C-alpha positions as CSV (number, residue, x, y, z in Angstrom):
1,M,0.0,0.0,0.0
2,A,1.2,3.5,-0.8
3,E,1.8,6.1,1.9
4,G,2.1,9.8,2.0
5,V,-0.1,10.5,-1.0
6,C,-1.3,14.1,-1.3
7,F,-3.4,15.7,-4.0
8,A,-2.5,19.3,-3.8
9,V,-3.6,22.7,-5.2
10,Y,-2.9,23.4,-8.9
11,R,-3.6,26.1,-11.4
12,S,-5.9,25.1,-14.3
13,P,-4.9,26.7,-17.7
14,L,-8.6,27.5,-18.2
15,Q,-8.9,29.4,-14.9
16,K,-7.5,32.7,-13.7
17,H,-7.1,31.5,-10.1
18,S,-5.8,28.4,-8.5
19,E,-8.5,25.9,-7.4
20,T,-8.2,23.1,-5.0
21,I,-9.5,20.1,-6.9
22,F,-8.5,17.5,-4.3
23,T,-8.4,18.3,-0.6
24,A,-5.0,17.7,0.8
25,W,-4.6,14.3,2.5
26,S,-1.7,12.2,3.6
27,G,-1.8,8.7,5.0
28,T,-2.2,5.1,4.0
29,L,-4.5,4.2,1.1
30,A,-7.6,2.3,2.1
31,A,-7.2,-1.4,1.9
32,P,-9.1,-3.1,-1.0
33,E,-12.2,-4.9,-0.1
34,S,-11.3,-8.6,0.4
35,Q,-14.3,-9.8,-1.5
36,M,-13.3,-7.9,-4.6
37,T,-12.0,-10.9,-6.6
38,N,-13.0,-9.3,-9.9
39,P,-11.9,-5.6,-9.9
40,P,-14.6,-3.2,-11.0
41,H,-14.0,-1.3,-14.2
42,I,-14.5,2.4,-13.7
43,L,-14.9,4.8,-16.7
44,V,-13.7,8.3,-15.8
45,I,-14.9,11.1,-18.2
46,E,-12.9,14.2,-17.2
47,D,-11.4,16.8,-19.6
48,D,-8.8,18.0,-17.1
49,R,-5.8,15.8,-17.6
50,E,-4.3,16.3,-14.1
51,I,-7.6,15.5,-12.4
52,S,-8.1,12.5,-14.6
53,T,-4.6,11.2,-14.0
54,L,-4.8,11.6,-10.2
55,V,-8.3,10.0,-10.0
56,A,-7.1,7.0,-12.1
57,R,-4.0,6.6,-10.1
58,Y,-5.8,6.5,-6.8
59,L,-8.5,4.1,-8.0
60,R,-6.0,1.8,-9.5
61,S,-4.1,1.8,-6.2
62,N,-7.4,0.5,-4.6
63,E,-8.1,-2.5,-6.8
64,C,-10.0,-0.8,-9.7
65,R,-9.5,-1.0,-13.4
66,V,-9.8,2.5,-15.0
67,T,-10.4,3.8,-18.5
68,A,-10.2,7.6,-18.9
69,L,-11.8,9.7,-21.6
70,A,-11.5,13.5,-22.1
71,D,-15.1,13.9,-23.4
72,G,-18.2,11.9,-24.2
73,R,-17.4,11.0,-27.8
74,G,-15.8,7.6,-27.1
75,V,-18.3,6.4,-24.4
76,E,-20.3,4.0,-26.6
77,R,-17.1,2.5,-28.1
78,V,-15.8,1.7,-24.6
79,M,-19.1,0.4,-23.3
80,D,-19.6,-1.8,-26.4
81,G,-16.2,-3.3,-26.2
82,H,-15.8,-3.7,-22.4
83,R,-17.8,-4.3,-19.3
84,V,-18.2,-1.0,-17.4
85,D,-19.3,-1.2,-13.8
86,L,-19.5,2.5,-13.0
87,I,-18.9,5.9,-14.7
88,V,-17.4,9.0,-13.0
89,L,-18.7,11.8,-15.1
90,D,-17.6,15.5,-15.0
91,L,-20.4,18.0,-15.5
92,M,-18.4,20.6,-17.3
93,L,-16.9,19.0,-20.5
94,P,-16.0,20.5,-23.9
95,G,-18.6,19.9,-26.5
96,E,-21.4,17.8,-25.1
97,D,-21.8,18.5,-21.3
98,G,-22.1,15.9,-18.6
99,L,-25.9,16.3,-18.2
100,S,-26.5,15.6,-21.9
101,I,-24.1,12.6,-21.7
102,C,-25.9,11.3,-18.6
103,K,-29.3,11.5,-20.3
104,R,-27.9,9.8,-23.4
105,L,-26.4,6.9,-21.4
106,R,-29.6,6.4,-19.4
107,A,-31.4,5.8,-22.7
108,R,-29.3,2.7,-23.4
109,S,-27.9,1.5,-20.0
110,Q,-28.4,1.4,-16.3
111,V,-24.7,1.6,-15.5
112,P,-24.2,3.6,-12.2
113,I,-23.1,7.2,-12.7
114,I,-21.4,9.5,-10.2
115,M,-21.2,13.1,-11.4
116,L,-18.4,15.5,-10.5
117,T,-19.0,19.2,-10.5
118,A,-17.1,22.3,-9.6
119,K,-20.3,24.3,-9.3
120,G,-21.9,25.0,-6.0
121,D,-25.4,25.6,-7.5
122,E,-27.8,23.1,-6.1
123,V,-29.8,23.2,-9.3
124,D,-27.0,21.4,-11.2
125,R,-26.9,18.6,-8.7
126,I,-30.7,18.2,-8.9
127,L,-30.6,18.2,-12.7
128,G,-27.9,15.5,-12.6
129,L,-30.0,13.3,-10.3
130,E,-33.1,13.9,-12.5
131,M,-31.1,12.9,-15.6
132,G,-30.3,9.5,-14.0
133,A,-27.1,10.0,-12.0
134,D,-26.8,7.8,-8.9
135,D,-24.7,10.2,-6.9
136,Y,-22.7,13.4,-7.2
137,L,-19.6,14.9,-5.7
138,S,-18.5,18.5,-5.7
139,K,-15.0,19.7,-6.2
140,P,-12.8,20.0,-4.3
141,F,-13.1,16.5,-2.9
142,N,-11.1,14.0,-0.9
143,P,-10.2,11.0,-3.1
144,R,-11.1,8.7,-0.2
145,E,-14.7,10.0,-0.3
146,L,-14.9,9.4,-4.1
147,L,-13.7,5.8,-3.5
148,A,-16.2,5.3,-0.7
149,R,-19.1,6.6,-2.9
150,I,-18.0,4.4,-5.7
151,R,-18.1,1.3,-3.5
152,A,-21.4,2.3,-2.0
153,V,-23.1,2.8,-5.4
154,L,-21.6,-0.5,-6.6
155,R,-23.0,-2.3,-3.6
156,R,-26.4,-1.0,-4.3
157,S,-26.3,-1.8,-8.0
158,T,-25.2,-5.4,-7.4
159,I,-28.4,-6.1,-5.4
160,V,-30.9,-3.9,-7.1
161,A,-32.0,-6.4,-9.7
162,L,-34.7,-8.7,-8.3
163,N,-36.0,-12.0,-9.6
164,P,-38.6,-10.9,-12.2
165,V,-41.0,-13.6,-10.9
166,L,-40.8,-12.1,-7.4
167,K,-40.5,-8.5,-8.4
168,G,-44.2,-7.9,-9.3
169,A,-45.7,-10.1,-6.6
170,R,-47.5,-8.4,-3.7
171,V,-47.3,-11.5,-1.5
172,L,-44.3,-13.7,-1.2
173,G,-44.4,-17.1,0.4
174,F,-41.7,-19.4,2.0
175,L,-42.1,-22.5,4.1
176,G,-45.8,-21.7,4.6
177,W,-45.1,-18.2,5.7
178,R,-46.7,-15.2,3.8
179,M,-45.2,-11.7,3.5
180,D,-47.5,-9.0,2.2
181,R,-45.2,-6.2,0.8
182,V,-48.0,-3.7,0.4
183,V,-49.4,-3.7,4.0
184,R,-46.0,-4.8,5.3
185,E,-47.4,-7.8,7.2
186,L,-46.0,-11.2,8.0
187,R,-48.1,-14.3,8.8
188,D,-46.9,-17.7,10.0
189,I,-47.9,-21.1,8.7
190,K,-51.1,-21.0,10.9
191,G,-52.1,-17.6,9.5
192,T,-51.2,-15.7,12.7
193,R,-49.9,-12.3,12.2
194,V,-46.3,-11.9,13.5
195,V,-45.5,-8.4,14.7
196,L,-42.3,-7.0,13.1
197,T,-40.7,-3.6,13.5
198,D,-40.3,-1.6,10.3
199,A,-36.6,-2.3,10.3
200,E,-37.2,-6.1,10.8
201,F,-39.7,-6.2,8.0
202,S,-37.3,-4.3,5.6
203,L,-34.6,-6.8,6.4
204,L,-36.9,-9.8,5.8
205,Q,-38.1,-8.3,2.6
206,A,-34.6,-7.7,1.3
207,L,-33.7,-11.3,2.1
208,C,-36.9,-12.8,0.6
209,E,-36.4,-10.8,-2.6
210,R,-32.9,-12.3,-3.0
211,P,-33.1,-15.9,-1.9
212,G,-30.1,-18.1,-2.3
213,R,-27.7,-15.1,-2.5
214,V,-25.1,-14.2,0.1
215,L,-25.7,-10.6,1.1
216,S,-23.0,-8.7,3.0
217,R,-23.7,-6.4,5.9
218,D,-22.8,-3.5,3.7
219,Q,-25.4,-4.5,1.1
220,L,-28.1,-5.1,3.7
221,L,-27.4,-1.7,5.2
222,D,-27.7,0.0,1.8
223,V,-31.0,-1.8,1.0
224,T,-32.7,-1.4,4.4
225,Q,-31.2,1.8,5.8
226,G,-29.6,3.6,2.9
227,R,-26.3,4.1,4.6
228,S,-22.8,2.7,4.6
229,A,-21.4,0.3,7.1
230,G,-18.8,1.1,9.8
231,V,-20.1,2.0,13.2
232,F,-23.6,0.9,12.1
233,E,-22.4,-2.6,10.9
234,R,-23.5,-4.3,14.2
235,S,-27.1,-3.0,13.7
236,I,-27.6,-5.6,10.9
237,D,-26.4,-8.4,13.2
238,I,-28.8,-7.2,15.9
239,L,-31.7,-7.1,13.4
240,V,-30.9,-10.6,12.2
241,S,-30.9,-11.9,15.7
242,R,-34.2,-10.3,16.5
243,L,-35.8,-11.6,13.2
244,R,-34.5,-15.1,13.9
245,R,-36.3,-15.2,17.2
246,K,-39.5,-14.6,15.4
247,I,-39.3,-16.9,12.4
248,E,-36.8,-19.7,13.3
249,D,-37.8,-22.9,15.1
250,D,-34.4,-22.8,16.9
251,P,-32.8,-19.3,16.7
252,R,-29.6,-20.7,18.2
253,H,-29.3,-23.1,15.2
254,P,-30.9,-21.1,12.4
255,S,-31.9,-22.8,9.2
256,I,-33.8,-20.0,7.4
257,I,-31.3,-17.1,7.8
258,K,-27.8,-18.7,7.6
259,T,-24.6,-16.9,8.6
260,V,-21.9,-17.1,6.0
261,R,-18.5,-16.6,7.6
262,S,-16.7,-13.5,6.2
263,G,-19.6,-13.1,3.8
264,G,-22.8,-12.0,5.4
265,Y,-26.2,-13.7,5.4
266,L,-28.0,-16.2,3.2
267,F,-31.8,-16.7,3.0
268,T,-32.1,-20.4,2.3
269,P,-35.9,-21.2,1.6
270,V,-37.4,-21.2,-1.8
271,V,-39.5,-18.1,-2.2
272,E,-42.5,-17.9,-4.5
273,P,-45.3,-15.5,-5.3
274,A,-48.2,-16.4,-3.0
């Protein structure tokens, strides 16, 4: 891991005054995620060569593959020839601007997009989100924050796609249990209503909608609470423990919600529309 990395102040040839593009930072680069066996491919569209180079260097140091473009003209060529997992898109570009590129991309792909902007105008951020961007980051920014946002958006995107058979169903069933997603109600095999808190129901719904898939704590936090892990990581373990006491025959030896060591949780039953 590299140490002592610092992105400093520089003067853009297109500007009269120096601008801090990256906030100064020194320390050890964040360790790559252990589960990242297939590095994500990040497409960076940024016309400022220095910013593009620094972003690419930092992301590559943290287990990402990076392709950099100076404008939007080569986007389709890159996406047609390679798998792109996420796009970092600058708002201010020569020729076609970032908003137009974002709108054009959304017409053909659901690849996650994080927009970069040097503008402080909230309208630009709102327009970016309305055009289909998944997140935005204003300059100047800390590269660690960009990496954190990339990882958070990638986690959400990997679990957003639901089984099409289950996606449109109001009621899901498993092992005789019935979960109504509209009224947010759970009934056991005898038809008795089981009282769940809102957080417990959200967790059960997330698991039921993705049966047979190992979901990390980070992913479950994103789906159920819309925030990253860290100090909140234990909240998922607590929720799982409470939910097990309500749906497992033997919560100490669970068979419905399995713990996967160094992975997360796995919902084992077959889930079908009820």
